VMD Tcl script that draws the C-alpha trace (Angstrom):
set ca {
  {213.22 225.76 62.93}
  {210.70 227.51 60.74}
  {207.86 226.59 63.01}
  {209.61 228.12 65.99}
  {210.10 231.44 64.13}
  {206.43 231.51 63.16}
  {205.24 230.92 66.78}
  {207.71 233.48 68.09}
  {206.47 236.08 65.54}
  {202.90 235.44 66.68}
  {203.78 235.89 70.31}
  {205.70 239.15 69.47}
  {202.75 240.41 67.50}
  {200.37 239.72 70.34}
  {202.50 241.48 72.91}
  {202.93 244.45 70.58}
  {199.11 244.60 70.22}
  {198.62 244.39 74.00}
  {201.13 247.29 74.63}
  {199.53 249.42 71.90}
  {196.03 248.76 73.33}
  {197.12 249.77 76.85}
  {198.62 252.98 75.43}
  {195.35 253.67 73.55}
  {193.35 253.18 76.69}
  {195.53 255.72 78.50}
  {195.14 258.17 75.60}
  {191.38 257.65 75.89}
  {191.54 258.45 79.58}
  {193.67 261.53 78.90}
  {191.09 262.71 76.25}
  {188.16 262.09 78.58}
  {189.68 263.92 81.60}
  {191.52 266.57 79.66}
  {194.65 265.90 81.66}
  {197.88 265.45 79.82}
  {199.95 264.12 82.75}
  {200.24 260.61 81.31}
  {201.87 261.63 78.08}
  {205.29 260.27 79.11}
  {203.72 256.93 80.02}
  {202.17 256.68 76.57}
  {205.43 257.55 74.91}
  {207.26 254.94 76.80}
  {204.58 252.29 76.02}
  {204.88 253.16 72.33}
  {208.66 252.80 72.46}
  {208.24 249.42 74.23}
  {205.88 248.38 71.42}
  {208.42 249.42 68.82}
  {211.14 247.47 70.65}
  {209.05 244.28 70.73}
  {208.16 244.70 67.11}
  {211.81 245.18 66.12}
  {213.72 242.90 68.38}
  {211.07 240.61 69.91}
  {211.63 238.23 72.63}
  {214.64 236.40 71.24}
  {216.96 234.32 73.32}
}
mol new
graphics top color blue
foreach p $ca { graphics top sphere $p radius 0.5 }
foreach p [lrange $ca 0 end-1] q [lrange $ca 1 end] { graphics top cylinder $p $q radius 0.2 }
display resetview
């Protein structure tokens, strides 16, 4: 049972990192272009990352 929790935590951490990386890439595009139209997308991605970090992919 402990091994399953460890693996599940690693999977959740990886997905959290992926979502934060995508949000950071969009912020970089916004900074480069000077266009703030993607701000809601970044906020939603960060909320998804928090949700994955807090609740994870539990069954």
